[in-house]
TIMI-2910 file (N, C-alpha, C, CB; in pm, 1 decimal, decimal comma, always signed):
<rs>
+----------+----------+----------+----------+----------+----------+----------+----------+----------+----------+----------+----------+------+
!      n_x !      n_y !      n_z !     ca_x !     ca_y !     ca_z !      c_x !      c_y !      c_z !     cb_x !     cb_y !     cb_z ! resn !
+----------+----------+----------+----------+----------+----------+----------+----------+----------+----------+----------+----------+------+
! +14241,9 !  -8708,0 !  +5929,2 ! +14247,8 !  -8766,6 !  +5797,1 ! +14281,6 !  -8915,1 !  +5801,8 ! +14348,7 !  -8693,3 !  +5713,0 !  Met !
! +14317,5 !  -8965,8 !  +5917,3 ! +14346,8 !  -9108,2 !  +5927,6 ! +14222,1 !  -9191,2 !  +5901,2 ! +14404,1 !  -9141,2 !  +6065,3 !  Gln !
! +14106,9 !  -9140,4 !  +5941,5 ! +13982,1 !  -9213,3 !  +5918,5 ! +13953,5 !  -9220,9 !  +5769,4 ! +13864,3 !  -9146,0 !  +5992,6 !  Val !
! +13972,3 !  -9110,6 !  +5697,6 ! +13947,6 !  -9109,3 !  +5553,3 ! +14045,2 !  -9202,1 !  +5482,3 ! +13959,3 !  -8966,1 !  +5497,1 !  Val !
! +14172,4 !  -9201,6 !  +5524,8 ! +14270,1 !  -9292,5 !  +5464,2 ! +14231,1 !  -9437,8 !  +5487,3 ! +14410,2 !  -9266,3 !  +5520,6 !  Asp !
! +14186,0 !  -9470,2 !  +5608,3 ! +14143,3 !  -9607,3 !  +5636,4 ! +14023,5 !  -9645,7 !  +5550,4 ! +14108,7 !  -9623,3 !  +5785,0 !  Phe !
! +13926,2 !  -9556,1 !  +5538,9 ! +13806,6 !  -9586,8 !  +5460,9 ! +13837,1 !  -9595,8 !  +5311,9 ! +13699,6 !  -9481,6 !  +5485,4 !  Leu !
! +13939,2 !  -9526,0 !  +5264,7 ! +13980,1 !  -9540,3 !  +5125,1 ! +14053,0 !  -9672,1 !  +5101,6 ! +14069,2 !  -9423,5 !  +5083,8 !  Asn !
! +14126,0 !  -9720,1 !  +5203,0 ! +14195,9 !  -9848,8 !  +5189,5 ! +14100,3 !  -9966,7 !  +5198,7 ! +14303,4 !  -9861,9 !  +5296,5 !  Arg !
! +13993,1 !  -9952,5 !  +5275,6 ! +13893,9 ! -10059,2 !  +5293,4 ! +13762,6 ! -10009,0 !  +5232,5 ! +13875,9 ! -10098,2 !  +5447,0 !  Val !
! +13743,3 ! -10029,7 !  +5100,8 ! +13628,3 !  -9969,1 !  +5032,6 ! +13493,2 ! -10011,1 !  +5089,3 ! +13632,7 ! -10003,7 !  +4887,5 !  Pro !
! +13479,8 ! -10136,0 !  +5131,2 ! +13350,8 ! -10182,4 !  +5182,2 ! +13312,8 ! -10108,8 !  +5310,3 ! +13354,6 ! -10333,4 !  +5207,4 !  Leu !
! +13410,8 ! -10080,5 !  +5394,5 ! +13382,3 ! -10007,3 !  +5518,4 ! +13332,7 !  -9866,3 !  +5487,6 ! +13507,8 ! -10000,9 !  +5607,8 !  Ala !
! +13394,5 !  -9801,7 !  +5390,5 ! +13351,1 !  -9667,3 !  +5352,5 ! +13210,9 !  -9665,9 !  +5296,2 ! +13446,0 !  -9608,4 !  +5252,0 !  Gly !
! +13181,9 !  -9761,7 !  +5210,3 ! +13047,8 !  -9768,8 !  +5151,7 ! +12942,0 !  -9797,9 !  +5257,3 ! +13043,1 !  -9875,9 !  +5043,0 !  Leu !
! +12971,0 !  -9890,4 !  +5347,0 ! +12874,4 !  -9923,6 !  +5451,8 ! +12852,2 !  -9805,4 !  +5545,6 ! +12921,9 ! -10045,7 !  +5531,6 !  Met !
! +12959,3 !  -9731,8 !  +5576,0 ! +12944,8 !  -9615,4 !  +5662,8 ! +12858,5 !  -9508,3 !  +5597,1 ! +13082,1 !  -9557,9 !  +5698,1 !  Leu !
! +12881,2 !  -9482,6 !  +5469,4 ! +12801,7 !  -9382,3 !  +5397,9 ! +12655,4 !  -9424,5 !  +5392,4 ! +12856,5 !  -9360,9 !  +5255,3 !  Val !
! +12629,1 !  -9550,9 !  +5363,6 ! +12490,5 !  -9598,7 !  +5356,0 ! +12422,4 !  -9591,2 !  +5492,1 ! +12486,2 !  -9742,9 !  +5303,3 !  Ile !
! +12492,9 !  -9632,8 !  +5597,8 ! +12433,1 !  -9630,1 !  +5731,6 ! +12404,2 !  -9487,3 !  +5776,7 ! +12525,4 !  -9698,8 !  +5832,5 !  Ala !
! +12500,3 !  -9398,0 !  +5757,3 ! +12477,0 !  -9258,4 !  +5795,7 ! +12367,7 !  -9194,8 !  +5710,3 ! +12606,5 !  -9177,4 !  +5783,6 !  Leu !
! +12361,9 !  -9232,7 !  +5584,1 ! +12258,5 !  -9179,5 !  +5496,1 ! +12119,2 !  -9223,0 !  +5536,8 ! +12284,8 !  -9221,8 !  +5354,8 !  Gly !
! +12106,1 !  -9349,4 !  +5573,9 ! +11974,8 !  -9396,6 !  +5619,9 ! +11935,5 !  -9328,0 !  +5750,4 ! +11975,8 !  -9549,7 !  +5638,7 !  His !
! +12033,7 !  -9308,6 !  +5838,7 ! +12003,5 !  -9239,8 !  +5964,5 ! +11961,7 !  -9095,1 !  +5938,4 ! +12125,4 !  -9243,7 !  +6058,9 !  Ala !
! +12031,9 !  -9027,8 !  +5848,7 ! +11995,7 !  -8889,9 !  +5815,4 ! +11859,8 !  -8883,7 !  +5746,4 ! +12102,8 !  -8826,8 !  +5725,9 !  Leu !
! +11828,2 !  -8982,8 !  +5665,9 ! +11700,4 !  -8985,3 !  +5596,0 ! +11581,1 !  -9002,4 !  +5688,0 ! +11700,5 !  -9094,4 !  +5495,6 !  Gly !
! +11603,1 !  -9057,9 !  +5804,4 ! +11492,9 !  -9076,4 !  +5899,5 ! +11464,0 !  -8951,8 !  +5981,6 ! +11523,7 !  -9191,0 !  +5992,3 !  Arg !
! +11556,5 !  -8857,7 !  +5982,4 ! +11537,4 !  -8733,9 !  +6057,9 ! +11441,6 !  -8643,8 !  +5980,5 ! +11673,8 !  -8661,5 !  +6083,4 !  Val !
! +11340,3 !  -8595,0 !  +6050,5 ! +11246,2 !  -8503,8 !  +5984,9 ! +11249,4 !  -8368,9 !  +6056,0 ! +11101,6 !  -8562,8 !  +5984,8 !  Ser !
! +11246,5 !  -8265,2 !  +5976,3 ! +11244,0 !  -8129,0 !  +6028,1 ! +11115,6 !  -8065,6 !  +5977,5 ! +11371,3 !  -8046,6 !  +5984,0 !  Val !
! +11027,2 !  -8033,4 !  +6070,3 ! +10896,0 !  -7976,3 !  +6036,2 ! +10822,2 !  -8062,8 !  +5934,7 ! +10912,4 !  -7834,1 !  +5981,0 !  Arg !
! +10816,1 !  -8188,9 !  +5961,2 ! +10747,1 !  -8290,5 !  +5880,1 ! +10806,7 !  -8306,5 !  +5740,4 ! +10600,5 !  -8255,3 !  +5867,8 !  Arg !
! +10930,5 !  -8267,0 !  +5720,1 ! +10999,3 !  -8287,1 !  +5592,8 ! +11120,7 !  -8374,6 !  +5619,1 ! +11040,8 !  -8150,6 !  +5527,0 !  Ile !
! +11132,2 !  -8483,6 !  +5542,5 ! +11245,6 !  -8574,4 !  +5557,0 ! +11304,0 !  -8603,7 !  +5419,6 ! +11203,2 !  -8705,9 !  +5628,0 !  Ala !
! +11432,5 !  -8632,8 !  +5416,2 ! +11498,4 !  -8666,4 !  +5290,2 ! +11464,2 !  -8806,6 !  +5242,6 ! +11648,0 !  -8653,0 !  +5304,9 !  Leu !
! +11436,0 !  -8896,0 !  +5334,8 ! +11415,0 !  -9035,4 !  +5299,3 ! +11549,3 !  -9105,9 !  +5288,7 ! +11336,4 !  -9047,5 !  +5167,3 !  Gly !
! +11547,3 !  -9239,0 !  +5281,6 ! +11674,3 !  -9312,1 !  +5280,0 ! +11759,5 !  -9283,6 !  +5156,7 ! +11647,6 !  -9459,3 !  +5288,4 !  Pro !
! +11698,2 !  -9268,2 !  +5041,0 ! +11776,6 !  -9242,4 !  +4919,5 ! +11836,0 !  -9102,1 !  +4922,0 ! +11689,2 !  -9260,5 !  +4793,9 !  Ala !
! +11757,2 !  -9004,0 !  +4959,4 ! +11806,8 !  -8866,8 !  +4965,8 ! +11912,8 !  -8848,2 !  +5072,8 ! +11692,9 !  -8772,1 !  +4991,0 !  Gly !
! +11893,2 !  -8912,6 !  +5186,7 ! +11993,0 !  -8904,4 !  +5293,2 ! +12124,9 !  -8966,6 !  +5252,9 ! +11941,6 !  -8971,6 !  +5417,9 !  Gly !
! +12117,4 !  -9082,2 !  +5186,9 ! +12239,6 !  -9148,6 !  +5141,7 ! +12309,6 !  -9066,0 !  +5035,2 ! +12208,1 !  -9288,3 !  +5087,7 !  Thr !
! +12234,6 !  -9007,8 !  +4944,7 ! +12294,3 !  -8922,6 !  +4842,1 ! +12362,7 !  -8801,6 !  +4904,9 ! +12187,8 !  -8877,0 !  +4741,8 !  Leu !
! +12298,4 !  -8739,3 !  +5000,9 ! +12356,2 !  -8622,5 !  +5067,0 ! +12484,5 !  -8658,9 !  +5141,3 ! +12255,1 !  -8560,7 !  +5164,0 !  Phe !
! +12483,0 !  -8770,3 !  +5215,1 ! +12602,6 !  -8813,1 !  +5288,5 ! +12713,5 !  -8851,8 !  +5191,7 ! +12569,8 !  -8931,5 !  +5381,9 !  Val !
! +12679,1 !  -8915,9 !  +5080,0 ! +12780,7 !  -8952,9 !  +4981,2 ! +12845,1 !  -8829,2 !  +4919,9 ! +12719,1 !  -9039,9 !  +4871,2 !  Ala !
! +12766,3 !  -8726,4 !  +4893,2 ! +12823,0 !  -8601,8 !  +4841,0 ! +12917,7 !  -8537,5 !  +4941,9 ! +12711,2 !  -8503,7 !  +4804,2 !  Leu !
! +12878,8 !  -8536,4 !  +5068,0 ! +12966,9 !  -8481,8 !  +5171,5 ! +13094,0 !  -8564,7 !  +5186,8 ! +12893,4 !  -8474,6 !  +5305,0 !  Leu !
! +13080,2 !  -8697,3 !  +5184,2 ! +13197,2 !  -8784,2 !  +5198,6 ! +13293,6 !  -8764,8 !  +5082,3 ! +13154,3 !  -8931,4 !  +5207,5 !  Ala !
! +13241,5 !  -8751,4 !  +4961,9 ! +13327,3 !  -8726,3 !  +4846,6 ! +13396,6 !  -8591,6 !  +4855,3 ! +13246,7 !  -8733,9 !  +4719,3 !  Gly !
! +13327,6 !  -8493,3 !  +4909,3 ! +13387,4 !  -8360,4 !  +4926,1 ! +13506,3 !  -8365,5 !  +5021,3 ! +13282,8 !  -8260,6 !  +4978,0 !  His !
! +13495,5 !  -8447,3 !  +5125,9 ! +13602,5 !  -8456,7 !  +5224,5 ! +13708,0 !  -8561,0 !  +5189,1 ! +13544,5 !  -8488,2 !  +5358,9 !  Phe !
! +13703,4 !  -8616,7 !  +5068,7 ! +13812,3 !  -8701,7 !  +5021,6 ! +13787,4 !  -8850,3 !  +5026,8 ! +13930,9 !  -8673,3 !  +5098,5 !  Gly !
! +13667,9 !  -8894,1 !  +5059,1 ! +13639,7 !  -9037,6 !  +5062,1 ! +13612,4 !  -9085,8 !  +4920,7 ! +13519,4 !  -9069,4 !  +5155,2 !  Leu !
! +13702,5 !  -9168,1 !  +4869,1 ! +13687,5 !  -9222,8 !  +4734,5 ! +13723,1 !  -9371,3 !  +4737,2 ! +13777,1 !  -9146,0 !  +4632,4 !  Arg !
! +13634,9 !  -9454,1 !  +4791,8 ! +13666,3 !  -9597,2 !  +4799,2 ! +13669,0 !  -9659,8 !  +4660,9 ! +13564,7 !  -9670,0 !  +4887,3 !  Pro !
! +13768,9 !  -9739,4 !  +4636,9 ! +13779,3 !  -9808,1 !  +4508,7 ! +13814,3 !  -9715,0 !  +4394,7 ! +13651,1 !  -9878,3 !  +4477,8 !  Gly !
! +13888,5 !  -9607,5 !  +4422,3 ! +13919,3 !  -9509,1 !  +4318,4 ! +14018,4 !  -9562,4 !  +4215,8 ! +13974,2 !  -9382,8 !  +4381,1 !  Ala !
! +14099,1 !  -9661,4 !  +4254,5 ! +14193,6 !  -9715,2 !  +4157,2 ! +14116,8 !  -9797,7 !  +4055,2 ! +14303,6 !  -9800,9 !  +4226,5 !  Glu !
! +14128,3 !  -9758,1 !  +3929,8 ! +14051,5 !  -9821,5 !  +3822,9 ! +14146,4 !  -9903,9 !  +3737,2 ! +13976,2 !  -9715,6 !  +3736,6 !  Arg !
! +14118,4 ! -10030,9 !  +3726,4 ! +14195,6 ! -10116,5 !  +3637,2 ! +14113,2 ! -10141,4 !  +3512,0 ! +14234,6 ! -10250,9 !  +3706,5 !  Thr !
! +14173,9 ! -10205,0 !  +3414,3 ! +14102,2 ! -10234,4 !  +3290,8 ! +13981,5 ! -10322,6 !  +3313,8 ! +14194,2 ! -10299,8 !  +3192,0 !  Gly !
! +13993,7 ! -10416,3 !  +3407,8 ! +13883,1 ! -10507,6 !  +3435,6 ! +13765,6 ! -10434,2 !  +3498,3 ! +13929,1 ! -10620,4 !  +3527,3 !  Thr !
! +13791,2 ! -10346,9 !  +3593,7 ! +13679,8 ! -10277,1 !  +3658,9 ! +13610,0 ! -10182,1 !  +3562,1 ! +13729,7 ! -10199,6 !  +3781,5 !  Thr !
! +13685,3 ! -10121,0 !  +3472,9 ! +13623,4 ! -10033,4 !  +3373,3 ! +13536,0 ! -10115,1 !  +3279,5 ! +13730,8 !  -9956,3 !  +3293,3 !  Val !
! +13585,6 ! -10231,5 !  +3236,0 ! +13509,2 ! -10317,3 !  +3145,3 ! +13380,6 ! -10365,8 !  +3211,3 ! +13594,0 ! -10437,1 !  +3100,6 !  Thr !
! +13390,0 ! -10408,9 !  +3335,2 ! +13271,0 ! -10456,1 !  +3406,5 ! +13172,5 ! -10341,3 !  +3426,7 ! +13310,0 ! -10518,1 !  +3542,8 !  Val !
! +13221,1 ! -10222,0 !  +3457,2 ! +13132,8 ! -10107,0 !  +3473,4 ! +13060,8 ! -10070,3 !  +3344,8 ! +13211,0 !  -9988,6 !  +3522,8 !  Gly !
! +13133,2 ! -10071,7 !  +3233,6 ! +13071,2 ! -10039,7 !  +3104,8 ! +12970,3 ! -10146,9 !  +3066,8 ! +13178,2 ! -10025,6 !  +2994,8 !  Val !
! +13003,3 ! -10273,0 !  +3090,8 ! +12911,2 ! -10382,6 !  +3061,0 ! +12784,8 ! -10371,8 !  +3146,3 ! +12979,7 ! -10518,5 !  +3084,3 !  Leu !
! +12800,6 ! -10342,2 !  +3274,7 ! +12684,2 ! -10325,4 !  +3361,3 ! +12596,3 ! -10209,9 !  +3318,1 ! +12728,2 ! -10304,8 !  +3503,6 !  Gly !
! +12658,2 ! -10099,2 !  +3278,7 ! +12580,7 !  -9984,2 !  +3231,3 ! +12507,1 ! -10017,6 !  +3102,3 ! +12672,1 !  -9863,0 !  +3209,8 !  Phe !
! +12573,2 ! -10089,6 !  +3011,4 ! +12508,7 ! -10128,0 !  +2885,4 ! +12390,0 ! -10220,6 !  +2911,0 ! +12609,9 ! -10196,4 !  +2791,7 !  Ala !
! +12405,0 ! -10316,0 !  +3002,8 ! +12293,6 ! -10405,4 !  +3035,8 ! +12178,7 ! -10328,7 !  +3101,0 ! +12341,2 ! -10517,9 !  +3129,1 !  Leu !
! +12210,7 ! -10229,7 !  +3182,4 ! +12106,5 ! -10148,0 !  +3243,9 ! +12028,2 ! -10071,0 !  +3137,7 ! +12167,8 ! -10050,6 !  +3345,7 !  Phe !
! +12097,6 ! -10007,2 !  +3045,7 ! +12031,1 !  -9931,5 !  +2939,8 ! +11946,3 ! -10024,6 !  +2853,3 ! +12134,7 !  -9857,0 !  +2852,8 !  Ile !
! +11998,9 ! -10143,2 !  +2822,9 ! +11923,6 ! -10241,0 !  +2744,0 ! +11795,5 ! -10280,8 !  +2817,0 ! +12010,0 ! -10366,0 !  +2715,4 !  Tyr !
! +11805,4 ! -10308,1 !  +2947,2 ! +11686,9 ! -10353,4 !  +3020,7 ! +11582,4 ! -10242,2 !  +3032,2 ! +11726,7 ! -10402,5 !  +3160,5 !  Ser !
! +11625,5 ! -10118,8 !  +3048,7 ! +11530,0 ! -10007,5 !  +3053,9 ! +11460,8 !  -9992,0 !  +2919,2 ! +11600,9 !  -9875,6 !  +3093,6 !  Val !
! +11536,8 !  -9999,7 !  +2811,1 ! +11477,3 !  -9989,9 !  +2677,6 ! +11385,2 ! -10105,9 !  +2647,1 ! +11585,3 !  -9982,7 !  +2572,8 !  Gly !
! +11424,3 ! -10225,0 !  +2688,5 ! +11343,0 ! -10344,0 !  +2665,8 ! +11210,7 ! -10333,7 !  +2740,7 ! +11419,0 ! -10470,1 !  +2708,9 !  Phe !
! +11215,2 ! -10278,9 !  +2861,5 ! +11093,8 ! -10264,2 !  +2941,1 ! +11005,4 ! -10150,7 !  +2888,5 ! +11129,7 ! -10239,0 !  +3087,7 !  Asp !
! +11065,5 ! -10043,5 !  +2839,1 ! +10988,3 !  -9927,0 !  +2796,0 ! +10937,8 !  -9937,8 !  +2652,9 ! +11071,7 !  -9803,4 !  +2809,7 !  Ala !
! +10995,5 ! -10024,3 !  +2571,1 ! +10959,7 ! -10031,1 !  +2428,9 ! +10812,0 ! -10061,9 !  +2404,6 ! +11043,6 ! -10135,6 !  +2360,8 !  Ala !
! +10750,5 ! -10159,0 !  +2471,2 ! +10608,5 ! -10184,9 !  +2443,9 ! +10518,5 ! -10065,6 !  +2477,8 ! +10562,7 ! -10306,4 !  +2522,4 !  Pro !
! +10551,7 !  -9992,2 !  +2580,9 ! +10470,0 !  -9877,1 !  +2619,7 ! +10495,0 !  -9758,4 !  +2527,3 ! +10498,8 !  -9837,6 !  +2764,8 !  His !
! +10614,5 !  -9751,0 !  +2471,4 ! +10650,0 !  -9639,8 !  +2383,7 ! +10579,2 !  -9651,3 !  +2249,2 ! +10801,4 !  -9634,5 !  +2363,1 !  Phe !
! +10566,4 !  -9773,8 !  +2196,9 ! +10508,4 !  -9794,9 !  +2064,3 ! +10356,1 !  -9781,9 !  +2065,3 ! +10548,0 !  -9932,0 !  +2011,5 !  Ala !
! +10293,5 !  -9809,5 !  +2176,4 ! +10146,5 !  -9805,8 !  +2177,2 ! +10090,6 !  -9671,3 !  +2216,3 ! +10093,1 !  -9909,8 !  +2270,5 !  Ser !
+----------+----------+----------+----------+----------+----------+----------+----------+----------+----------+----------+----------+------+
</rs>
């Protein structure tokens, strides 16, 4: 558990490890079936979360505000891009 504690204290290291392992897992193919980089990273992230890896789990008011603002801008941009195709 010392590794998990270290990765929780250094969030960037945990994120980079999950992404690197996910890309490596995504390149592995079994009988011509592969997860791909996104699927591999998602699978490794789910496993890491199950075993207690939660980098950046401490949430302050600023991080919550920035997260909500980023989500709102994302929803706005998706709607802005989809609106012309939706109306026609």
